[in-house]
C-alpha positions in Angstrom: 19.8 5.7 6.1 16.8 7.5 4.7 15.2 10.5 6.4 11.8 9.2 5.2 9.8 7.4 7.9 10.1 3.6 7.7 6.3 3.2 7.2 6.5 5.5 4.1 9.4 3.4 2.8 7.4 0.2 3.3 4.3 1.8 1.6 6.6 2.8 -1.3 7.7 -0.9 -1.7 4.2 -2.1 -1.7 3.1 0.6 -4.1 5.8 -0.6 -6.6 4.4 -4.1 -6.2 0.9 -2.9 -7.0 2.1 -0.9 -10.0 4.1 -3.8 -11.4 1.1 -6.1 -11.1 2.8 -8.3 -8.4 -0.2 -7.4 -6.2 -3.2 -7.6 -8.5 -6.5 -5.6 -8.3 -9.2 -7.2 -6.1 -6.6 -9.5 -4.4 -5.5 -9.2 -0.8 -2.2 -7.7 0.2 -0.3 -9.6 2.9 -1.5 -9.1 6.5 0.1 -6.7 8.8 1.7 -9.5 10.7 3.1 -11.0 7.4 4.4 -7.7 6.3 6.1 -7.1 9.6 7.8 -10.5 9.5 8.7 -10.3 5.8 10.3 -6.8 6.0 11.6 -7.1 9.6 9.6 -4.2 10.9 7.2 -3.7 13.9 3.6 -4.6 13.3 2.7 -1.0 14.1 5.0 0.1 11.2 3.2 -2.3 8.9 -0.2 -1.0 10.1 0.9 2.6 9.4 2.1 1.6 6.0 -1.3 0.1 5.2 -2.9 3.4 6.4 -0.6 5.3 4.0 -1.7 3.0 1.2 -5.3 3.7 2.0 -4.6 7.4 2.0 -3.0 7.0 -1.4 -6.1 5.3 -2.7 -4.3 2.0 -3.5 -6.0 -0.3 -1.1 -9.3 -0.7 0.7 -9.6 -2.5 4.0 -12.6 -4.6 4.9 -13.0 -5.3 8.6 -12.5 -9.0 9.3 -11.5 -9.7 5.7 -8.2 -7.9 5.1 -6.9 -5.2 2.8 -7.3 -5.4 -1.0 -5.8 -3.7 -3.9 -8.3 -1.3 -5.5 -9.5 -2.2 -9.0 -7.7 0.6 -10.8 -5.1 2.7 -8.8 -5.2 6.3 -9.7 -2.5 7.2 -12.2 -0.5 10.4 -12.1 -1.7 11.2 -15.6 -5.3 11.0 -14.5 -4.6 13.5 -11.7 -3.1 15.9 -14.2 -6.0 15.7 -16.6 -8.6 16.3 -13.8 -6.8 19.4 -12.4 -6.0 21.0 -15.8 
């Protein structure tokens, strides 16, 4: 069992899907209810995972519409170039 919180683990799974292109830019990610059902977690865990993804800059949430993958997720290389 991982010491990392479950919502972080779920956010990591979704991050990998975004990076692989399985979840495309400008397309919605599954709803919190769908994520909860698909991964067998509480809806609150799915909600917190979505919040984590927003904090990472990978998704944007539009009230009443859902959460969408951002056009171009920030790459680690870009972060290194800006700070150096």
